[in-house]
C-alpha positions as CSV (number, residue, x, y, z in Angstrom):
1,M,-8.5,18.6,-21.3
2,N,-9.4,15.6,-23.4
3,D,-11.9,12.9,-22.3
4,T,-9.2,10.2,-21.8
5,L,-7.2,12.5,-19.5
6,K,-10.4,13.4,-17.6
7,V,-11.2,9.8,-17.0
8,K,-7.6,8.9,-16.1
9,N,-7.4,11.7,-13.5
10,F,-10.7,10.6,-12.1
11,I,-9.5,7.0,-11.7
12,Q,-6.3,8.2,-10.1
13,S,-8.3,10.3,-7.6
14,V,-10.3,7.2,-6.6
15,I,-7.1,5.1,-6.2
16,D,-5.3,7.9,-4.2
17,N,-8.3,8.4,-1.9
18,P,-10.0,5.0,-1.2
19,K,-13.0,5.1,0.9
20,P,-13.0,2.7,3.9
21,L,-15.0,-0.4,3.1
22,D,-17.4,0.3,5.9
23,E,-18.3,3.7,4.2
24,Q,-19.2,2.2,0.8
25,W,-21.2,-0.6,-0.7
26,C,-19.2,-3.8,-0.2
27,E,-19.8,-7.5,-0.8
28,R,-17.7,-10.2,0.8
29,R,-17.9,-13.8,0.0
30,Q,-15.6,-16.8,0.5
31,G,-12.6,-14.5,1.1
32,F,-13.3,-12.3,-1.9
33,V,-14.3,-8.6,-1.8
34,W,-16.1,-6.4,-4.3
35,C,-16.8,-2.8,-3.5
36,S,-18.1,0.4,-5.0
37,D,-14.6,2.0,-5.4
38,W,-13.4,-1.0,-7.4
39,E,-16.5,-1.0,-9.5
40,I,-16.1,2.7,-10.3
41,I,-12.5,2.2,-11.2
42,E,-13.3,-0.7,-13.5
43,I,-16.2,1.2,-15.2
44,A,-13.9,4.2,-15.7
45,K,-11.2,2.0,-17.2
46,C,-13.7,0.6,-19.6
47,L,-14.9,4.2,-20.5
48,M,-11.3,5.3,-21.0
49,H,-10.2,2.4,-23.2
50,G,-13.4,1.2,-24.8
51,P,-15.0,-2.3,-24.3
52,E,-12.8,-4.1,-26.8
53,V,-9.5,-3.0,-25.2
54,Y,-11.0,-3.3,-21.6
55,R,-11.8,-7.0,-22.3
56,L,-8.2,-7.6,-23.4
57,D,-6.6,-5.9,-20.4
58,P,-5.6,-8.4,-17.7
59,P,-7.4,-7.7,-14.4
60,P,-5.5,-6.3,-11.5
61,N,-4.4,-8.9,-8.9
62,R,-7.3,-8.0,-6.5
63,L,-9.8,-9.2,-9.2
64,K,-8.0,-12.3,-10.5
65,G,-10.2,-15.2,-9.7
66,N,-12.7,-12.9,-7.9
67,P,-16.2,-14.4,-8.6
68,L,-17.8,-11.1,-7.4
69,W,-16.4,-9.2,-10.4
70,S,-17.8,-9.6,-13.9
71,M,-16.0,-8.0,-16.8
72,E,-19.2,-8.2,-18.9
73,K,-21.2,-6.5,-16.2
74,I,-18.7,-3.6,-16.1
75,V,-18.9,-3.3,-19.9
76,A,-22.7,-3.2,-19.8
77,E,-22.6,-0.6,-17.0
78,A,-20.1,1.6,-19.0
79,K,-22.3,1.3,-22.1
80,F,-25.4,2.2,-20.1
81,L,-23.7,5.3,-18.7
82,T,-22.4,6.5,-22.1
83,N,-25.9,6.1,-23.6
84,R,-27.6,7.8,-20.7
85,Y,-25.4,10.9,-20.3
86,K,-24.4,13.4,-23.0
87,N,-20.7,13.6,-22.4
88,I,-17.8,12.2,-20.2
89,D,-18.1,15.1,-17.7
90,D,-21.7,14.0,-17.0
91,V,-20.7,10.4,-16.6
92,I,-17.8,11.3,-14.3
93,N,-20.1,13.5,-12.2
94,K,-22.6,10.6,-11.9
95,L,-19.8,8.3,-10.7
96,K,-18.6,10.9,-8.2
97,E,-22.1,11.3,-6.8
98,E,-22.5,7.5,-6.4
99,R,-19.1,7.4,-4.8
100,Q,-19.9,10.2,-2.4
101,R,-23.0,8.3,-1.3
102,G,-21.1,5.1,-1.1
103,D,-23.5,3.4,-3.5
104,T,-22.8,1.0,-6.2
105,P,-23.0,2.6,-9.6
106,T,-24.9,-0.3,-11.1
107,P,-27.9,1.0,-13.0
């Protein structure tokens, strides 16, 4: 299986099985929400498409106008993970571990 398909399958697994907000890291402010699952999805999208394409992709409705989300922070996190781990399998495993614990994947 190629790397793009691995990341795509991982993203879909997170979307299909969202963790309840009370079981993951979550920030709420002024009616906006930012949580670990959403961060993981965005990091994985950046990994799948690359930073240049990710920056051009319009955000999903849940993130439009959301001050808790930072596209540049996501890009930096994706770059950190790709520099730290040898291959996409290791990156996905790291994100899975963080998700299992309900932590934010922020380095």
